N, C-alpha and C positions, 0 to 999 in steps of 0.2 A: 369517797367524794372529797374533791380538794377544798384546802381552806377557804379560797375564794367563793368557790361553788357555794359551801355551807354558808359562808358569810351572807351571800346572795340569798338564800332561803329562810335563813332565819330573820333579815330585815323585812323581807316582802311578808312574810309570816306576820310580824310585829305591826307593819302597818295595816295589813289586812284586818287584824284585830284592836286597831286603834281606837276604834270607838268605844269598846269596853272599857279601856282606859279612861276615857272621858265621862263614862258613866260612873266608873268606880269612884272619880274625883267627884262628882255630882253628889253621889250617894254619903260621901263622908262628909260634905259641908253639910247637907240636910240632917244626916245624925247629931250633927255637931261632933264628931269624934275628936277633930283638931282642937277643939276647946275643952274637951273632957280631958284629954291627955296633959298630964301635969310636967314637971320637970323630972320625975323620976319615972324610969321605963314602967309601964303597966301591960298585964297580961290581957289578952282580949276579952277573958269572963271578968277582969275586973272595969275594962272600959266599957261592956254590955250592960252592964249593971247600970252604970251611969247615963248611957245613951237609949236604953230601954229596946236592946234589940238580942238576938239569939247569938250566944256566945261562939258557937261553931261555925254560922255564917258570917258573923264579924270578924273572926279569924280569916277567913277567905279572903273577904275585902281586904282586910290589911296586908295579908300575904301579897295580894295582886299589887297593891298599891306599893309596897315595899321593893317589889320588882322593879317599881320604875323610879325607885329612890325619893319617892313622897315619905313615907316613914322609914325608919330604920329596923330591921328585925335582930333582936337580939336573943338568939334560945327562942322561948315561948313568950317573950316580951317585945314590947315596941317602943321606939322612942322617938322623940321628934328631929327632925332634919331641917335645916334652912328652908325647905320647900314647904313640908307641913306647917310651918309657923306662919306661912303666909295663908293658911286656909282658916287661922283663928280670926274672932270678930274684934279681938283686942289688939292685933298687932296695927302699930301706925301705919304700916306698908301693906296691909291687908289686900289680898288680891280672892277673897271669898266670893264677893260677887260679880268679879269676872267670871270666875270659873263657873257660878249660876248661868249669867247670861249668856255664856258661849254652849250651855248645852241645857237652854229653856226647852219647852216641848213642841216647840214651832222649829226649830232646827233640826231635829230628827225628820220632820216631814219635808223639807225643804232637800236636805243633802242628797237623797235618793235622785231628785230631779236634775242633778248637775249634769249628766252626759247631754240631756235634752237641752239645758240651757247652753253648753258649748256648741250644740249644733246650731242653734238660731241667734245666740248671742243676747238673748233675753232671758232672766230668769221666771217671769210667768209668775211673781207672787199675785199680781193684781189679778191674773186671769183666773187664779185658784180661789182667791177668798173675794175676789168681788170688791175689792179697794187696795189702796195703797198700803206699804208696809205699816208707815205709822199710823195711820187712821186705825188700820187692824189692831195694831198693838194698844192704843189708848181706850178703843173702843170694844174690844173683843178679848182682850189680855191685859188687863190692867194691872193685874200682879207682875206680869211679865215685864210691863212699862215702868212698875217702880224698880224693879231688879236691874233693867236697863240704865235709869238715871242714876242709881246707887253706884252701878260698875264705872258709868263715866264719871262720878264724883270721885271713886277710889282712883281710876286712872290719873284725873285731874291733879290730884294731891301728890303724885309720885313727881311731877313735872312742873307745878306753877312756880314755885321758887326760882329753879332754874330760868322758866320763860320770862317771868318779872324782872329778873336780874339783866337777863340779855336785851330785852326791850328796852332798859333804861329809860322809861319814860316820867319828865319831871315837868312841873311848871303848869301854867292856865292851860289844860287841854281837857279834853271831852273823849273818853276812852269807850267803846262799846265791843262787849263779848258777843260775838255772834252764834246762836245756836248755843249759848256757854253753859247748857246746862243747870245745875245748881248753883253755880256762880263761883266756885272756889278759884277760880284763874283771876276773874275782875276783882274779887274780895282781896285778893293777896296784892295785885297790881296797885290797888286803890291805897292800902295800907304802906306800901313804900314812900308815898307822898302824899300828905295832906291836902295839898292844892290840887290834885287832881280830881275830876269828875267822871262819873260813868254809867253804863248802862247794860243792863243785861237782857239780851234779847232772845226770845226762844218762845216755843209754841206754848199755848195756853196752860196744859197739862203740867209741863214742866214747871212752870212757875209758880205750882200751888205749893212747891216744898222746896224753897229756897234757902241757902245758907243763912245759917241763923243771923251773922254779920248783917244781911241786907233785908230781915225781916224789918216791920215796925218794932220800933226799940232795940234795933239792933245797932253795932258799932258804927255803922257804913249807911245807916237807912238815908240821912239827908244828903248823900253826896253819891247816891247810886240809884237811877230808876230801872223800874221794872216794865219791860215793854212786849206785849205779846205778839206773835206773828210768825210768818214762814217767809224765810229770807229768799225761798225760791220765787216767790209771787212780789215782796216789796220788802223794804226795810225802811221803816216810817222812824226813823230818829238821825238827825243830824249831828256827826261828831269830825273830831279830829284825825281820830285813828279808829281801825276796826282791826278785830283780831278775830279769825276763824281757825280754830285749832281741832282737828279731826273733825272737819266739818265735809269737806268738798270729796265726797265719797260716793255721790250719785253717779247717774249717767252725766256725758261731757255736755249736753246741753243744758241740763239743770244746774251744772257746776258753774258754768260760763253766766248762766241767767242771775244765780246767786251773787256771783263776783261784780255783775253789772248793776244789780240793785244796790250792793254796797257801794259801789264808786259814785251811784247817783246821788247817795244822802252823805257823802263826804264831802268835805268843805275842798275847796279850790287847794290843789297841791298836798291834799289828804292822804295819809299812810294806811294802807291796807296791807296787813300782815297774816301769811297764809302760814300754819303749821301743821305739818303732818308727819308721820312714821313711812318713810318711802321704802318700797321693795327694794331699791337699789342703794339705798343709805342705811339699812339697819342690820345691827348683829344678829337679829331673830328672823331670818329669812323663813323659817320654818312657821312663824307666827302670821308674818304680814302675807305669805303667798296663801295660805289657808283660809285669812280672813279677807283677801282679795276675791277668793272663791265665793265665799260667804254673803259678800257684800252683792256679788253679781246675783246670786239667787234669790237674796230678798230685796234690793231696791234698783237690780239692773246696774249696780254701780261697782267702784273699784278702788282699790289700794293703787297708788300713782308710783310709775317710774319717773326721777328726777324731769326727765324733757318733757314726759305727756304733762306734769302738773303746770311746767313753766309754758309749754304752749298754751293751756287753756288761761294761765294768769293773763297771757299776752293777748289772747283773743278776746278778753274780756273789755280791752283797750288800756290796760295796767301797765305801767313802766316798771320792770323790774329793775331792782337798786343793788340787792345783795343777798346772797344765798349762803347759810350757815347753819352749821349743826348745833343743836340745844341739849345737852347731855349727850347720853349714848344712843337715845333712839329716835331723836326727833330732828327735823329740819326745818328751819324758817325762812322763807321766801319774804323778803321785804318788798314793797312795790309802791309807788305814788300813782295818785290820780292826776292826770295832767291837766295842767293851770287851766286849760281852756274848757275842761268838763266834758271834752269829747271822748266818750268810752266806746264809741260803735256801736250805740244802741238807735 
């Protein structure tokens, strides 16, 4: 077999069993292996005592993860790598909840339906479960909903500072973070300028566990309202600036409806800022393209190409004023509501 042919076989076999690597990551997080491993390398037997596992099978799990560069195998011992440290709960930039979210039980149910989704253009989650994805999440899988909210908060913490700096909002303005999760981004924005006021707009179940800074007695309690609602239906809060970060990932009709609802609540000339991880603007095309397919399956949605997202923003009646990167992964689309308030509704 020639070298190119062997490489092709190797790559295809690796991809075909990629679900095993995802399952191994989930198992490592559930067992707390990365948290148990200290600064010194440890054997599987030593770690097994700490995480209540069988030494031989834990060794197999660690071997599998080491083959993917997650842990570092040193003889019969295992050591941390920059990747494995992201699985720890005490790491400032931890991604442990993102790993759990990407491998939740419902994900294993939807992936086998991908061929049908490609044939029809619809994920079929509602037809299968009798309700839309987020209703299912909060009513039937509340533990998964909690994982989702924690994962979104972790993702927000990776970028909130850069976004707040790029937005550069100052003065007597009201800022709304639409579908802003636990509120890390709006809290970070408000902390930059004490004259700003804000609101966190999201589903009722999400607002039950907001950032401590926004709760009663928190440092920003008096400056940030908590408003419950679904932006696809209406946005009942008036403001100068609306931020939608990694929100517009539904089908196109729902995306345009959400943007129009935001525009209808904005003050004349108001600013609407869309922040997304674009497929064609990301250094992580493997991640964005896989997430694109998962969004198809769970909400009939998508990760956007730059041109498709700009088209939807303009279809909603907004005027795009700027597009620029924010950090290595995100792009910010700045737009304005027409002074006359006509957004094509």
